[in-house]
N, CA, C and O atoms as a GROMACS GRO file, in nm:
protein
  592
    1MET      N    1   9.957   9.534  12.212
    1MET     CA    2  10.061   9.544  12.286
    1MET      C    3  10.020   9.427  12.387
    1MET      O    4   9.902   9.423  12.420
    2ASP      N    5  10.140   9.292  12.458
    2ASP     CA    6  10.039   9.242  12.525
    2ASP      C    7  10.078   9.236  12.701
    2ASP      O    8  10.174   9.282  12.763
    3ARG      N    9   9.996   9.181  12.732
    3ARG     CA   10   9.961   9.229  12.880
    3ARG      C   11  10.034   9.101  12.967
    3ARG      O   12  10.025   8.979  12.980
    4ILE      N   13  10.146   9.267  13.039
    4ILE     CA   14  10.193   9.077  13.177
    4ILE      C   15  10.103   9.035  13.282
    4ILE      O   16  10.004   9.062  13.350
    5GLU      N   17  10.189   8.958  13.259
    5GLU     CA   18  10.022   8.900  13.390
    5GLU      C   19  10.096   8.902  13.493
    5GLU      O   20  10.204   8.841  13.492
    6THR      N   21  10.053   8.973  13.603
    6THR     CA   22  10.035   9.025  13.788
    6THR      C   23  10.091   8.863  13.806
    6THR      O   24  10.046   8.755  13.766
    7MET      N   25  10.207   8.900  13.886
    7MET     CA   26  10.267   8.796  14.002
    7MET      C   27  10.180   8.782  14.093
    7MET      O   28  10.140   8.892  14.132
    8GLU      N   29  10.130   8.694  14.146
    8GLU     CA   30  10.067   8.676  14.285
    8GLU      C   31  10.162   8.682  14.409
    8GLU      O   32  10.272   8.627  14.408
    9ARG      N   33  10.117   8.748  14.507
    9ARG     CA   34  10.183   8.836  14.600
    9ARG      C   35  10.091   8.781  14.725
    9ARG      O   36   9.977   8.735  14.725
   10LEU      N   37  10.171   8.801  14.814
   10LEU     CA   38  10.200   8.798  14.979
   10LEU      C   39  10.107   8.893  15.082
   10LEU      O   40  10.150   8.992  15.143
   11LYS      N   41  10.004   8.854  15.086
   11LYS     CA   42   9.944   9.087  15.169
   11LYS      C   43   9.879   9.069  15.278
   11LYS      O   44   9.798   9.160  15.297
   12ARG      N   45   9.881   8.948  15.396
   12ARG     CA   46   9.860   8.920  15.552
   12ARG      C   47  10.032   8.906  15.547
   12ARG      O   48  10.119   8.868  15.470
   13ARG      N   49  10.017   8.971  15.699
   13ARG     CA   50  10.112   8.928  15.822
   13ARG      C   51  10.221   8.825  15.859
   13ARG      O   52  10.343   8.817  15.877
   14THR      N   53  10.060   8.721  15.860
   14THR     CA   54  10.064   8.582  15.883
   14THR      C   55  10.167   8.449  15.723
   14THR      O   56  10.248   8.359  15.706
   15GLU      N   57  10.072   8.544  15.658
   15GLU     CA   58  10.221   8.505  15.510
   15GLU      C   59  10.331   8.526  15.563
   15GLU      O   60  10.419   8.442  15.543
   16PHE      N   61  10.356   8.623  15.633
   16PHE     CA   62  10.455   8.625  15.598
   16PHE      C   63  10.541   8.607  15.673
   16PHE      O   64  10.652   8.597  15.621
   17LEU      N   65  10.532   8.592  15.840
   17LEU     CA   66  10.548   8.520  16.010
   17LEU      C   67  10.603   8.360  15.922
   17LEU      O   68  10.719   8.320  15.933
   18THR      N   69  10.482   8.274  15.826
   18THR     CA   70  10.535   8.167  15.833
   18THR      C   71  10.644   8.124  15.746
   18THR      O   72  10.726   8.034  15.766
   19VAL      N   73  10.622   8.247  15.588
   19VAL     CA   74  10.752   8.200  15.536
   19VAL      C   75  10.910   8.237  15.620
   19VAL      O   76  11.019   8.215  15.568
   20ALA      N   77  10.891   8.299  15.762
   20ALA     CA   78  11.018   8.327  15.807
   20ALA      C   79  11.067   8.213  15.902
   20ALA      O   80  11.173   8.208  15.965
   21GLY      N   81  10.968   8.126  15.898
   21GLY     CA   82  11.014   8.049  15.943
   21GLY      C   83  11.110   7.908  15.850
   21GLY      O   84  11.134   7.797  15.898
   22GLY      N   85  11.140   7.946  15.739
   22GLY     CA   86  11.155   7.812  15.671
   22GLY      C   87  11.327   7.844  15.634
   22GLY      O   88  11.413   7.868  15.719
   23THR      N   89  11.343   7.839  15.533
   23THR     CA   90  11.413   7.851  15.428
   23THR      C   91  11.581   8.002  15.426
   23THR      O   92  11.546   8.088  15.346
   24LYS      N   93  11.676   8.027  15.466
   24LYS     CA   94  11.719   8.181  15.353
   24LYS      C   95  11.829   8.157  15.280
   24LYS      O   96  11.892   8.058  15.318
   25ALA      N   97  11.870   8.212  15.191
   25ALA     CA   98  11.930   8.283  15.103
   25ALA      C   99  11.977   8.411  15.101
   25ALA      O  100  11.931   8.475  15.007
   26PRO      N  101  12.109   8.519  15.226
   26PRO     CA  102  12.125   8.642  15.218
   26PRO      C  103  12.235   8.635  15.044
   26PRO      O  104  12.307   8.549  14.994
   27ARG      N  105  12.195   8.768  15.006
   27ARG     CA  106  12.233   8.796  14.913
   27ARG      C  107  12.234   8.974  14.944
   27ARG      O  108  12.140   9.033  14.998
   28HIS      N  109  12.398   9.059  14.882
   28HIS     CA  110  12.423   9.160  14.939
   28HIS      C  111  12.305   9.300  14.869
   28HIS      O  112  12.313   9.413  14.918
   29GLY      N  113  12.209   9.272  14.761
   29GLY     CA  114  12.120   9.334  14.818
   29GLY      C  115  11.964   9.273  14.889
   29GLY      O  116  11.862   9.337  14.914
   30PHE      N  117  11.971   9.240  14.893
   30PHE     CA  118  11.824   9.131  14.971
   30PHE      C  119  11.869   9.078  15.102
   30PHE      O  120  11.960   9.115  15.176
   31VAL      N  121  11.787   8.985  15.114
   31VAL     CA  122  11.767   8.886  15.153
   31VAL      C  123  11.625   8.815  15.124
   31VAL      O  124  11.520   8.878  15.139
   32LEU      N  125  11.628   8.649  15.071
   32LEU     CA  126  11.523   8.567  15.035
   32LEU      C  127  11.456   8.503  15.103
   32LEU      O  128  11.555   8.443  15.145
   33GLN      N  129  11.409   8.475  15.135
   33GLN     CA  130  11.346   8.376  15.240
   33GLN      C  131  11.265   8.305  15.173
   33GLN      O  132  11.212   8.358  15.075
   34ARG      N  133  11.234   8.174  15.205
   34ARG     CA  134  11.112   8.033  15.133
   34ARG      C  135  11.065   7.943  15.242
   34ARG      O  136  11.137   7.905  15.335
   35GLY      N  137  10.910   7.904  15.223
   35GLY     CA  138  10.821   7.847  15.302
   35GLY      C  139  10.736   7.744  15.170
   35GLY      O  140  10.732   7.714  15.051
   36ARG      N  141  10.704   7.732  15.246
   36ARG     CA  142  10.604   7.577  15.194
   36ARG      C  143  10.449   7.624  15.170
   36ARG      O  144  10.388   7.604  15.275
   37THR      N  145  10.334   7.699  15.035
   37THR     CA  146  10.248   7.687  15.096
   37THR      C  147  10.166   7.539  15.122
   37THR      O  148  10.200   7.422  15.110
   38LYS      N  149   9.991   7.636  15.178
   38LYS     CA  150   9.897   7.493  15.224
   38LYS      C  151   9.900   7.383  15.110
   38LYS      O  152   9.907   7.262  15.131
   39GLY      N  153   9.891   7.463  14.949
   39GLY     CA  154   9.872   7.385  14.818
   39GLY      C  155  10.035   7.416  14.818
   39GLY      O  156  10.131   7.469  14.875
   40PRO      N  157   9.948   7.285  14.631
   40PRO     CA  158   9.997   7.326  14.505
   40PRO      C  159   9.929   7.505  14.415
   40PRO      O  160   9.830   7.577  14.407
   41GLY      N  161  10.034   7.496  14.380
   41GLY     CA  162  10.002   7.655  14.366
   41GLY      C  163  10.121   7.743  14.285
   41GLY      O  164  10.234   7.696  14.294
   42VAL      N  165  10.109   7.837  14.225
   42VAL     CA  166  10.212   7.886  14.231
   42VAL      C  167  10.253   7.964  14.297
   42VAL      O  168  10.172   8.013  14.375
   43ALA      N  169  10.364   8.004  14.301
   43ALA     CA  170  10.510   8.071  14.346
   43ALA      C  171  10.462   8.255  14.337
   43ALA      O  172  10.452   8.336  14.246
   44ARG      N  173  10.440   8.259  14.500
   44ARG     CA  174  10.393   8.362  14.566
   44ARG      C  175  10.554   8.467  14.562
   44ARG      O  176  10.671   8.439  14.534
   45PHE      N  177  10.487   8.588  14.604
   45PHE     CA  178  10.589   8.689  14.694
   45PHE      C  179  10.589   8.773  14.729
   45PHE      O  180  10.558   8.875  14.666
   46GLY      N  181  10.624   8.767  14.841
   46GLY     CA  182  10.566   8.956  14.895
   46GLY      C  183  10.768   9.039  14.927
   46GLY      O  184  10.879   8.988  14.910
   47PHE      N  185  10.742   9.127  14.959
   47PHE     CA  186  10.861   9.224  14.967
   47PHE      C  187  10.837   9.313  15.125
   47PHE      O  188  10.740   9.335  15.197
   48THR      N  189  10.963   9.344  15.127
   48THR     CA  190  10.953   9.334  15.270
   48THR      C  191  11.091   9.457  15.324
   48THR      O  192  11.203   9.408  15.310
   49VAL      N  193  11.090   9.578  15.371
   49VAL     CA  194  11.193   9.733  15.395
   49VAL      C  195  11.136   9.842  15.480
   49VAL      O  196  11.048   9.928  15.482
   50THR      N  197  11.287   9.765  15.586
   50THR     CA  198  11.266   9.854  15.724
   50THR      C  199  11.348  10.008  15.731
   50THR      O  200  11.430  10.072  15.666
   51LYS      N  201  11.260  10.021  15.864
   51LYS     CA  202  11.289  10.170  15.768
   51LYS      C  203  11.415  10.226  15.902
   51LYS      O  204  11.417  10.336  15.956
   52LYS      N  205  11.496  10.127  15.924
   52LYS     CA  206  11.593  10.168  15.927
   52LYS      C  207  11.718  10.062  15.812
   52LYS      O  208  11.810   9.990  15.849
   53THR      N  209  11.668  10.093  15.662
   53THR     CA  210  11.726  10.087  15.559
   53THR      C  211  11.712  10.238  15.542
   53THR      O  212  11.822  10.292  15.532
   54GLY      N  213  11.614  10.319  15.538
   54GLY     CA  214  11.598  10.505  15.450
   54GLY      C  215  11.484  10.551  15.455
   54GLY      O  216  11.384  10.482  15.438
   55ASN      N  217  11.483  10.662  15.478
   55ASN     CA  218  11.325  10.746  15.431
   55ASN      C  219  11.266  10.658  15.303
   55ASN      O  220  11.297  10.574  15.218
   56SER      N  221  11.152  10.746  15.356
   56SER     CA  222  11.067  10.678  15.272
   56SER      C  223  11.097  10.642  15.039
   56SER      O  224  11.093  10.547  14.961
   57PRO      N  225  11.113  10.735  15.035
   57PRO     CA  226  11.124  10.794  14.919
   57PRO      C  227  11.217  10.586  14.885
   57PRO      O  228  11.172  10.501  14.808
   58GLU      N  229  11.344  10.571  14.977
   58GLU     CA  230  11.443  10.495  14.924
   58GLU      C  231  11.396  10.373  14.939
   58GLU      O  232  11.441  10.284  14.866
   59ARG      N  233  11.289  10.342  15.046
   59ARG     CA  234  11.272  10.212  15.082
   59ARG      C  235  11.181  10.229  14.944
   59ARG      O  236  11.255  10.212  14.847
   60ASN      N  237  11.061  10.253  14.910
   60ASN     CA  238  10.994  10.328  14.767
   60ASN      C  239  11.035  10.215  14.672
   60ASN      O  240  10.982  10.112  14.630
   61ARG      N  241  11.194  10.303  14.650
   61ARG     CA  242  11.258  10.279  14.581
   61ARG      C  243  11.349  10.131  14.601
   61ARG      O  244  11.455  10.099  14.547
   62ILE      N  245  11.306  10.093  14.651
   62ILE     CA  246  11.412   9.958  14.665
   62ILE      C  247  11.351   9.850  14.651
   62ILE      O  248  11.388   9.754  14.584
   63ARG      N  249  11.267   9.859  14.706
   63ARG     CA  250  11.050   9.739  14.670
   63ARG      C  251  11.012   9.784  14.499
   63ARG      O  252  10.982   9.691  14.423
   64ARG      N  253  11.017   9.921  14.446
   64ARG     CA  254  11.008   9.916  14.290
   64ARG      C  255  11.123   9.812  14.235
   64ARG      O  256  11.083   9.706  14.187
   65ARG      N  257  11.267   9.839  14.240
   65ARG     CA  258  11.367   9.740  14.203
   65ARG      C  259  11.360   9.586  14.254
   65ARG      O  260  11.431   9.512  14.186
   66LEU      N  261  11.300   9.529  14.343
   66LEU     CA  262  11.323   9.418  14.405
   66LEU      C  263  11.207   9.422  14.318
   66LEU      O  264  11.257   9.489  14.227
   67ARG      N  265  11.104   9.402  14.284
   67ARG     CA  266  10.952   9.389  14.222
   67ARG      C  267  11.010   9.336  14.131
   67ARG      O  268  11.019   9.214  14.113
   68GLU      N  269  11.070   9.445  14.043
   68GLU     CA  270  11.126   9.395  13.841
   68GLU      C  271  11.236   9.342  13.853
   68GLU      O  272  11.306   9.352  13.752
   69VAL      N  273  11.292   9.276  13.958
   69VAL     CA  274  11.434   9.205  13.987
   69VAL      C  275  11.364   9.053  13.943
   69VAL      O  276  11.404   8.981  13.851
   70VAL      N  277  11.204   9.016  14.072
   70VAL     CA  278  11.197   8.913  14.072
   70VAL      C  279  11.111   8.919  13.933
   70VAL      O  280  11.129   8.826  13.855
   71ARG      N  281  10.994   9.051  13.887
   71ARG     CA  282  10.964   8.981  13.766
   71ARG      C  283  10.978   8.923  13.584
   71ARG      O  284  10.936   8.883  13.476
   72LEU      N  285  11.123   8.986  13.725
   72LEU     CA  286  11.212   8.980  13.513
   72LEU      C  287  11.253   8.817  13.440
   72LEU      O  288  11.274   8.768  13.329
   73ALA      N  289  11.247   8.757  13.640
   73ALA     CA  290  11.370   8.597  13.658
   73ALA      C  291  11.278   8.536  13.749
   73ALA      O  292  11.314   8.432  13.803
   74ALA      N  293  11.162   8.585  13.776
   74ALA     CA  294  11.067   8.427  13.897
   74ALA      C  295  11.055   8.434  13.860
   74ALA      O  296  11.128   8.524  13.820
   75PRO      N  297  10.932   8.389  13.721
   75PRO     CA  298  10.871   8.316  13.622
   75PRO      C  299  10.971   8.198  13.570
   75PRO      O  300  10.896   8.106  13.539
   76ASP      N  301  11.080   8.166  13.550
   76ASP     CA  302  11.199   8.108  13.528
   76ASP      C  303  11.309   7.984  13.638
   76ASP      O  304  11.396   7.903  13.606
   77HIS      N  305  11.260   8.018  13.750
   77HIS     CA  306  11.332   7.968  13.897
   77HIS      C  307  11.263   8.009  13.934
   77HIS      O  308  11.252   8.109  13.862
   78ALA      N  309  11.160   8.017  14.034
   78ALA     CA  310  11.105   7.973  14.184
   78ALA      C  311  11.019   7.855  14.152
   78ALA      O  312  10.927   7.812  14.081
   79GLU      N  313  11.075   7.837  14.212
   79GLU     CA  314  10.936   7.676  14.256
   79GLU      C  315  10.754   7.729  14.224
   79GLU      O  316  10.740   7.836  14.165
   80PRO      N  317  10.698   7.694  14.242
   80PRO     CA  318  10.566   7.657  14.191
   80PRO      C  319  10.565   7.564  14.411
   80PRO      O  320  10.643   7.480  14.456
   81GLY      N  321  10.393   7.664  14.512
   81GLY     CA  322  10.416   7.527  14.602
   81GLY      C  323  10.498   7.646  14.693
   81GLY      O  324  10.485   7.677  14.811
   82PHE      N  325  10.576   7.690  14.602
   82PHE     CA  326  10.697   7.810  14.722
   82PHE      C  327  10.629   7.956  14.759
   82PHE      O  328  10.532   8.001  14.697
   83ASP      N  329  10.690   8.018  14.862
   83ASP     CA  330  10.618   8.122  14.890
   83ASP      C  331  10.726   8.197  14.929
   83ASP      O  332  10.796   8.163  15.024
   84TYR      N  333  10.746   8.301  14.860
   84TYR     CA  334  10.926   8.392  14.919
   84TYR      C  335  10.862   8.535  14.970
   84TYR      O  336  10.742   8.562  14.968
   85VAL      N  337  10.956   8.611  15.011
   85VAL     CA  338  10.957   8.678  15.121
   85VAL      C  339  11.174   8.800  15.050
   85VAL      O  340  11.286   8.749  15.052
   86LEU      N  341  11.143   8.929  15.012
   86LEU     CA  342  11.279   8.957  15.006
   86LEU      C  343  11.256   9.091  15.065
   86LEU      O  344  11.175   9.181  15.043
   87ILE      N  345  11.368   9.075  15.160
   87ILE     CA  346  11.375   9.168  15.288
   87ILE      C  347  11.520   9.255  15.189
   87ILE      O  348  11.638   9.226  15.174
   88GLY      N  349  11.439   9.362  15.144
   88GLY     CA  350  11.524   9.498  15.115
   88GLY      C  351  11.665   9.506  15.139
   88GLY      O  352  11.686   9.427  15.231
   89ARG      N  353  11.790   9.569  15.098
   89ARG     CA  354  11.863   9.602  15.208
   89ARG      C  355  11.872   9.729  15.144
   89ARG      O  356  11.799   9.753  15.047
   90ARG      N  357  11.969   9.830  15.195
   90ARG     CA  358  12.022   9.952  15.124
   90ARG      C  359  12.106   9.916  15.046
   90ARG      O  360  12.148  10.012  14.982
   91ALA      N  361  12.157   9.814  15.015
   91ALA     CA  362  12.315   9.767  14.911
   91ALA      C  363  12.202   9.777  14.722
   91ALA      O  364  12.257   9.807  14.616
   92ALA      N  365  12.083   9.751  14.731
   92ALA     CA  366  11.953   9.748  14.709
   92ALA      C  367  11.956   9.912  14.564
   92ALA      O  368  11.936   9.927  14.444
   93LEU      N  369  11.989   9.983  14.670
   93LEU     CA  370  12.016  10.048  14.647
   93LEU      C  371  12.115  10.104  14.454
   93LEU      O  372  12.066  10.122  14.342
   94THR      N  373  12.241  10.112  14.498
   94THR     CA  374  12.307  10.090  14.489
   94THR      C  375  12.413   9.984  14.364
   94THR      O  376  12.505  10.016  14.289
   95THR      N  377  12.342   9.852  14.393
   95THR     CA  378  12.387   9.746  14.258
   95THR      C  379  12.280   9.753  14.199
   95THR      O  380  12.158   9.771  14.204
   96PRO      N  381  12.446   9.713  14.088
   96PRO     CA  382  12.345   9.705  13.907
   96PRO      C  383  12.228   9.622  13.904
   96PRO      O  384  12.196   9.537  13.987
   97PHE      N  385  12.154   9.662  13.772
   97PHE     CA  386  12.058   9.581  13.817
   97PHE      C  387  12.081   9.455  13.741
   97PHE      O  388  12.008   9.369  13.789
   98PRO      N  389  12.155   9.406  13.636
   98PRO     CA  390  12.181   9.299  13.629
   98PRO      C  391  12.265   9.151  13.690
   98PRO      O  392  12.296   9.044  13.636
   99SER      N  393  12.286   9.216  13.852
   99SER     CA  394  12.418   9.162  13.927
   99SER      C  395  12.209   9.193  14.072
   99SER      O  396  12.169   9.100  14.143
  100LEU      N  397  12.155   9.295  14.067
  100LEU     CA  398  12.030   9.226  14.188
  100LEU      C  399  11.924   9.084  14.146
  100LEU      O  400  11.843   9.024  14.217
  101ILE      N  401  11.971   9.058  13.976
  101ILE     CA  402  11.939   8.974  13.951
  101ILE      C  403  11.975   8.785  13.894
  101ILE      O  404  11.927   8.674  13.871
  102GLY      N  405  12.089   8.866  13.898
  102GLY     CA  406  12.244   8.751  13.934
  102GLY      C  407  12.191   8.688  14.067
  102GLY      O  408  12.173   8.571  14.102
  103ASP      N  409  12.174   8.802  14.125
  103ASP     CA  410  12.131   8.675  14.293
  103ASP      C  411  12.015   8.649  14.311
  103ASP      O  412  11.998   8.578  14.410
  104LEU      N  413  11.900   8.684  14.243
  104LEU     CA  414  11.759   8.606  14.307
  104LEU      C  415  11.820   8.482  14.233
  104LEU      O  416  11.820   8.370  14.285
  105ILE      N  417  11.874   8.509  14.106
  105ILE     CA  418  11.844   8.382  14.003
  105ILE      C  419  11.974   8.245  14.122
  105ILE      O  420  11.990   8.138  14.064
  106SER      N  421  12.028   8.253  14.222
  106SER     CA  422  12.122   8.171  14.242
  106SER      C  423  12.052   8.211  14.374
  106SER      O  424  12.017   8.108  14.431
  107GLY      N  425  12.028   8.289  14.424
  107GLY     CA  426  11.912   8.226  14.557
  107GLY      C  427  11.824   8.147  14.552
  107GLY      O  428  11.798   8.050  14.623
  108LEU      N  429  11.776   8.192  14.466
  108LEU     CA  430  11.680   8.033  14.437
  108LEU      C  431  11.692   7.992  14.394
  108LEU      O  432  11.588   7.957  14.338
  109ASP      N  433  11.828   7.921  14.336
  109ASP     CA  434  11.897   7.803  14.261
  109ASP      C  435  11.923   7.724  14.447
  109ASP      O  436  11.899   7.611  14.492
  110ALA      N  437  11.957   7.798  14.484
  110ALA     CA  438  12.064   7.714  14.621
  110ALA      C  439  11.966   7.760  14.702
  110ALA      O  440  12.032   7.841  14.767
  111LEU      N  441  11.787   7.772  14.773
  111LEU     CA  442  11.733   7.735  14.853
  111LEU      C  443  11.659   7.622  14.771
  111LEU      O  444  11.644   7.521  14.840
  112ARG      N  445  11.598   7.606  14.619
  112ARG     CA  446  11.628   7.431  14.559
  112ARG      C  447  11.658   7.331  14.597
  112ARG      O  448  11.619   7.223  14.640
  113SER      N  449  11.826   7.455  14.547
  113SER     CA  450  11.888   7.242  14.595
  113SER      C  451  11.972   7.228  14.736
  113SER      O  452  12.076   7.164  14.752
  114GLY      N  453  11.888   7.317  14.852
  114GLY     CA  454  11.899   7.280  14.981
  114GLY      C  455  12.019   7.374  15.047
  114GLY      O  456  12.032   7.396  15.167
  115THR      N  457  12.070   7.406  14.981
  115THR     CA  458  12.270   7.467  15.062
  115THR      C  459  12.226   7.549  15.144
  115THR      O  460  12.295   7.588  15.238
  116GLU      N  461  12.100   7.592  15.122
  116GLU     CA  462  12.093   7.802  15.237
  116GLU      C  463  12.068   7.696  15.366
  116GLU      O  464  12.046   7.576  15.355
  117ARG      N  465  12.080   7.804  15.544
  117ARG     CA  466  12.092   7.784  15.681
  117ARG      C  467  11.898   7.780  15.622
  117ARG      O  468  11.844   7.820  15.519
  118ARG      N  469  11.841   7.706  15.755
  118ARG     CA  470  11.699   7.683  15.819
  118ARG      C  471  11.768   7.812  15.866
  118ARG      O  472  11.889   7.833  15.877
  119ALA      N  473  11.634   7.916  15.897
  119ALA     CA  474  11.578   7.999  15.974
  119ALA      C  475  11.600   7.942  16.138
  119ALA      O  476  11.602   7.822  16.164
  120SER      N  477  11.615   8.053  16.243
  120SER     CA  478  11.640   8.009  16.382
  120SER      C  479  11.544   7.984  16.449
  120SER      O  480  11.473   8.084  16.449
  121SER      N  481  11.484   7.876  16.528
  121SER     CA  482  11.348   7.913  16.571
  121SER      C  483  11.335   7.914  16.685
  121SER      O  484  11.284   7.829  16.757
  122ALA      N  485  11.408   8.069  16.727
  122ALA     CA  486  11.446   8.207  16.871
  122ALA      C  487  11.378   8.262  16.801
  122ALA      O  488  11.377   8.275  16.679
  123PRO      N  489  11.281   8.315  16.923
  123PRO     CA  490  11.235   8.479  16.927
  123PRO      C  491  11.255   8.515  16.864
  123PRO      O  492  11.367   8.473  16.835
  124ARG      N  493  11.212   8.612  16.768
  124ARG     CA  494  11.385   8.734  16.706
  124ARG      C  495  11.330   8.790  16.844
  124ARG      O  496  11.239   8.777  16.925
  125GLY      N  497  11.513   8.900  16.800
  125GLY     CA  498  11.588   8.935  16.926
  125GLY      C  499  11.662   8.879  17.036
  125GLY      O  500  11.729   8.919  17.131
  126THR      N  501  11.616   8.752  16.977
  126THR     CA  502  11.681   8.671  17.130
  126THR      C  503  11.826   8.652  16.996
  126THR      O  504  11.847   8.643  16.875
  127PRO      N  505  11.931   8.658  17.207
  127PRO     CA  506  12.054   8.767  17.136
  127PRO      C  507  12.136   8.511  17.100
  127PRO      O  508  12.095   8.402  17.140
  128GLN      N  509  12.262   8.560  17.005
  128GLN     CA  510  12.264   8.456  16.959
  128GLN      C  511  12.281   8.345  17.057
  128GLN      O  512  12.223   8.236  17.051
  129SER      N  513  12.374   8.386  17.157
  129SER     CA  514  12.413   8.295  17.245
  129SER      C  515  12.344   8.226  17.293
  129SER      O  516  12.381   8.117  17.338
  130ALA      N  517  12.199   8.279  17.300
  130ALA     CA  518  12.080   8.250  17.398
  130ALA      C  519  11.947   8.133  17.344
  130ALA      O  520  11.854   8.087  17.411
  131ARG      N  521  12.002   8.101  17.132
  131ARG     CA  522  11.919   8.061  17.083
  131ARG      C  523  12.058   7.897  17.125
  131ARG      O  524  12.010   7.784  17.113
  132THR      N  525  12.172   7.906  17.156
  132THR     CA  526  12.226   7.726  17.108
  132THR      C  527  12.100   7.697  17.222
  132THR      O  528  12.019   7.770  17.280
  133THR      N  529  12.138   7.496  17.219
  133THR     CA  530  12.038   7.372  17.243
  133THR      C  531  12.104   7.436  17.394
  133THR      O  532  12.068   7.535  17.458
  134ALA      N  533  12.204   7.346  17.418
  134ALA     CA  534  12.337   7.338  17.514
  134ALA      C  535  12.188   7.382  17.678
  134ALA      O  536  12.144   7.492  17.713
  135GLY      N  537  12.153   7.219  17.739
  135GLY     CA  538  12.126   7.309  17.856
  135GLY      C  539  12.205   7.299  17.971
  135GLY      O  540  12.320   7.259  17.956
  136PRO      N  541  12.157   7.334  18.108
  136PRO     CA  542  12.252   7.484  18.216
  136PRO      C  543  12.396   7.401  18.188
  136PRO      O  544  12.409   7.297  18.123
  137SER      N  545  12.511   7.488  18.264
  137SER     CA  546  12.626   7.479  18.244
  137SER      C  547  12.667   7.373  18.356
  137SER      O  548  12.661   7.417  18.471
  138ALA      N  549  12.716   7.208  18.337
  138ALA     CA  550  12.746   7.183  18.486
  138ALA      C  551  12.786   7.262  18.601
  138ALA      O  552  12.790   7.382  18.574
  139PRO      N  553  12.809   7.242  18.684
  139PRO     CA  554  12.895   7.288  18.830
  139PRO      C  555  12.944   7.241  18.869
  139PRO      O  556  12.926   7.125  18.908
  140THR      N  557  13.081   7.349  18.884
  140THR     CA  558  13.248   7.312  18.868
  140THR      C  559  13.240   7.252  19.000
  140THR      O  560  13.187   7.292  19.104
  141PRO      N  561  13.315   7.134  18.970
  141PRO     CA  562  13.393   7.079  19.117
  141PRO      C  563  13.487   7.166  19.216
  141PRO      O  564  13.553   7.267  19.191
  142ARG      N  565  13.474   7.102  19.325
  142ARG     CA  566  13.513   7.248  19.370
  142ARG      C  567  13.635   7.196  19.439
  142ARG      O  568  13.633   7.075  19.460
  143ASP      N  569  13.704   7.238  19.465
  143ASP     CA  570  13.864   7.206  19.532
  143ASP      C  571  13.880   7.189  19.724
  143ASP      O  572  13.869   7.300  19.777
  144ALA      N  573  13.901   7.084  19.819
  144ALA     CA  574  13.949   7.189  19.840
  144ALA      C  575  14.004   7.268  19.897
  144ALA      O  576  13.968   7.297  20.012
  145SER      N  577  14.125   7.336  19.827
  145SER     CA  578  14.148   7.431  19.877
  145SER      C  579  14.099   7.578  19.834
  145SER      O  580  14.159   7.683  19.857
  146ASP      N  581  13.990   7.564  19.774
  146ASP     CA  582  13.916   7.683  19.830
  146ASP      C  583  13.848   7.753  19.901
  146ASP      O  584  13.759   7.837  19.884
  147ASP      N  585  13.929   7.683  20.025
  147ASP     CA  586  13.779   7.697  20.118
  147ASP      C  587  13.828   7.781  20.249
  147ASP      O  588  13.803   7.781  20.370
  148ARG      N  589  13.898   7.842  20.172
  148ARG     CA  590  13.976   7.924  20.358
  148ARG      C  591  13.955   8.038  20.368
  148ARG      O  592  13.993   8.099  20.468
   0.00000   0.00000   0.00000
C-alpha cells in the first residue's frame, strides 16, 4: 500500500499571525487566508476553529473535515511558497464534502488570481468605522444665526 506523504503544517502562533496579514477568501464552510513564506518551498497549511463554533467534538470534526479536503485538493491547486490558514465555520459540519472541496479549489484559484480582498491592517476588534483612513472631520462653519 502506498503511504501518503503528510502535508506541511503551520504550528506556531507567529506563523498564523503572519498569514492573517495577507489576503483572504471567505467561503461557506471556512475562510481561507494566504500569506507569503520567507523562502521558496512547499505550500503549508494551518487550521483553526474558534470556541464560538461549538463544543470540542464539533470543532474537532470540522478540523478533520478541513484537513481531509486539503489533503485531497491542495497538491494540485495550492501555490508553493505560500502559507494558508483555514478558519473553520460551523457550516463545515453540514456542507456536503464535494462542496467543501469545490470551495477550497475556488478559494485557492481566487487567491492566485488576486480577486480576493486584502486583510485589514487595523488591529483585530477595531470597529469597521474606525478602520477608515479618513482624517478628522473638518469643523462645520458656524452661522451668525446660531448665536441666539
